[in-house]
C-alpha positions in Angstrom: 14.2 -0.6 -11.0 11.4 1.8 -11.8 8.3 0.1 -13.2 5.1 1.7 -14.4 2.1 -0.5 -15.2 -1.0 1.0 -16.8 -4.5 -0.5 -16.7 -8.0 0.4 -17.4 -8.0 0.8 -21.2 -10.7 -0.8 -23.4 -13.4 -0.2 -25.9 -16.0 2.5 -25.2 -18.6 4.3 -27.3 -18.3 8.0 -28.1 -19.5 10.1 -25.1 -18.5 7.4 -22.7 -15.9 7.4 -19.9 -12.9 5.4 -18.9 -10.5 5.6 -16.0 -6.9 4.7 -16.5 -4.5 3.8 -13.7 -0.8 3.7 -13.5 0.9 1.8 -10.6 4.5 2.8 -10.0 7.1 0.9 -8.1 10.9 0.9 -7.6 11.5 4.1 -5.7 9.7 6.9 -4.0 7.7 9.1 -6.3 7.0 11.9 -4.0 8.2 15.2 -5.6 8.4 13.7 -9.1 5.9 14.6 -11.8 3.9 11.9 -13.4 2.2 12.2 -16.7 0.0 10.6 -19.4 0.8 10.6 -23.1 -0.8 8.9 -26.0 0.0 7.7 -29.5 -2.5 7.1 -32.2 -1.7 4.9 -35.2 0.5 6.7 -37.7 1.0 9.6 -35.4 3.7 10.8 -33.0 3.3 10.4 -29.3 1.7 13.4 -27.7 1.3 14.9 -24.3 -2.1 14.5 -22.5 -1.7 15.6 -18.9 0.8 15.8 -16.1 0.7 16.3 -12.4 3.2 17.6 -9.8 2.7 20.6 -7.7 0.2 21.7 -10.4 -1.7 19.9 -13.1 -1.4 20.6 -16.8 -3.5 19.4 -19.8 -3.3 19.4 -23.5 -5.8 21.7 -25.1 -7.5 18.8 -26.8 -8.4 17.1 -23.5 -8.8 20.1 -21.1 -12.3 20.0 -19.5 -12.8 16.3 -20.4 -9.9 14.6 -18.7 -8.7 14.8 -15.1 -5.4 13.6 -13.8 -5.0 12.8 -10.2 -2.6 10.8 -8.0 -2.6 8.8 -4.8 0.9 9.3 -3.4 0.4 6.7 -0.7 -0.4 4.1 -3.4 2.2 5.4 -5.9 -0.6 5.5 -8.4 -1.7 8.1 -10.9 -5.1 8.2 -12.6 -6.6 9.6 -15.7 -10.3 10.0 -15.7 -11.5 10.4 -19.3 -15.1 11.7 -19.9 -16.9 12.7 -23.1 -14.6 10.5 -25.1 -14.4 11.0 -28.8 -13.2 8.7 -31.6 -10.1 10.9 -32.0 -9.1 10.0 -28.4 -8.4 6.4 -29.7 -4.7 5.7 -29.0 -2.3 3.8 -26.8 -2.0 5.7 -23.5 1.3 5.7 -21.7 2.2 6.6 -18.2 5.5 8.3 -17.6 7.6 9.8 -14.8 10.8 11.8 -14.4 14.1 10.1 -13.9 15.5 13.2 -12.0 13.6 15.9 -10.2 12.7 18.6 -12.7 13.9 16.5 -15.6 12.3 14.9 -18.6 10.0 12.0 -18.5 12.3 9.1 -19.0 10.5 6.2 -17.4 7.6 4.8 -19.4 5.0 2.1 -19.0 4.0 -0.4 -21.7 0.8 1.4 -22.6 -2.9 0.6 -22.5 -5.1 0.7 -25.6 -8.1 3.0 -25.6 -10.6 2.6 -28.4 -13.5 4.9 -28.8 -16.2 3.9 -31.3 -18.5 6.3 -33.1 
């Protein structure tokens, strides 16, 4: 059974940094993309970043956030710098169920709150 467990969220002032981690277990993750999404109160969940052979970022975070992974540890990271109050959201880790498929496995989320 695939499990994704996020950690590293918290409260930070605007301009600060946080590093989120997502530990994956239950199968091999080599070759599968992993990604980060977020959902703010009253809004739909939105894409933040994903990593596979290449990395992709949402326009709102490009240049401030960096996604990386440690394949040996089955862990993906999201380094978030220059945080803004509008980055406040629950951040979710996700991975594909099938190679090249949609993100169908999700973690429980970790809260990130950025104060002004």
